[in-house]
N, C-alpha and C positions, 0 to 999 in steps of 0.2 A: 300635704305633709301631715303625718299622723303623730300623735303625741302617745308614747307608750305609757306614761305615768297618768294616773287618774287624778283629776283635780277635785278637791272636796270644797264645797261652798257651805258654810254654816249660816243657817237662818237664825236671826236674832230670837231669842226667847222673850216673851213679855215679861216685864218686871214684876207684875202682879202674881204671875202664875209660877214663878220660879220657886222650886224647892230648895230649901236650904243645902240639902245633900241630894242632888239630881241623880236618878238612876239612868245608867247608860248601858245599852246592848251593843256589843261589837260583834258583827257578824263576819264570820271568816276564819281561816285557819292559820294565819300569820299573826300571832298575837302582839309581838313587838311592834310591827308596822300599824297596826290598828291603834295601839296605845299612843304611839308618836303622833297619830292624827289628832289626838285631843290635846297635845302640848301647846300651852299658851293661850288656851280658851277657856272661859271667856275672860277678857282683861277688864272689862267695865264693872265686874261685881265688887262691891265692897266687902271686906271681911273674908274669911277663910270659907272655902268650899271644899267638900269632899265628894268625888264622883263614887257612886256605889255602882261598880262595874261587873257585868256579867258577859260571858262569851257564849256564842252559839254557832252552830255550823251554817254553812252557806246554802242550805237547801230549804224548801218550803216545809218538809216533813220535821225538820229540827225546830222550826219557828211554830209550827202547829201546836206543840206541847206547851208553849209559853201562855200565860193568861193575857187577855186583852187589856189594853191601856195600862200596861205595867211599866213602861219606860218613858222618861222624858225625851230621850234622844237616842237615835240609832245610828250607828255608823257601820256602813257596808263596804267591805273590802273588795278588791278586784277578784277574788275567788268566786264570787256570786255570778259570774258571767256565765252563760248569757241570762239576763234579768228577764224573767217571763211574767205573765200576768199573775199566776198563782203566787210567786214570790213577793211581788208588789204588794198583792193583797194581804198577804201575812205580815209584811212589815208595817203596813198602814194600820192593821189590827192591833199590833203590840205596842205602837209609838202613840204616846199622848199628844205631843206638841207637833211632830212632824219627822221628816227625814233629812239626812244630809244627801244632796243630790250628788250623782256621779256624772261627771262631764269630761 
């Protein structure tokens, strides 16, 4: 049985390295769905947090223009299919903490 929806699993960010206003990169073309994936996260932080959000296309060429280690968190939409080595390399290059896995 296949699941048509992509499940996103958030990896916890270390408390010591958390920026007060984390930079988030949303990769894909359906912006409302990407924003909804951030809803309710993270719940364990005390105080107010503002996400500084930037959108990018779902291709490696779009990500190549971004600086290295510029984002605390990267959300990848289903538009990035198929995920190839070049795209993963660009995502790892721009993300400081890591990626949200697509499963």
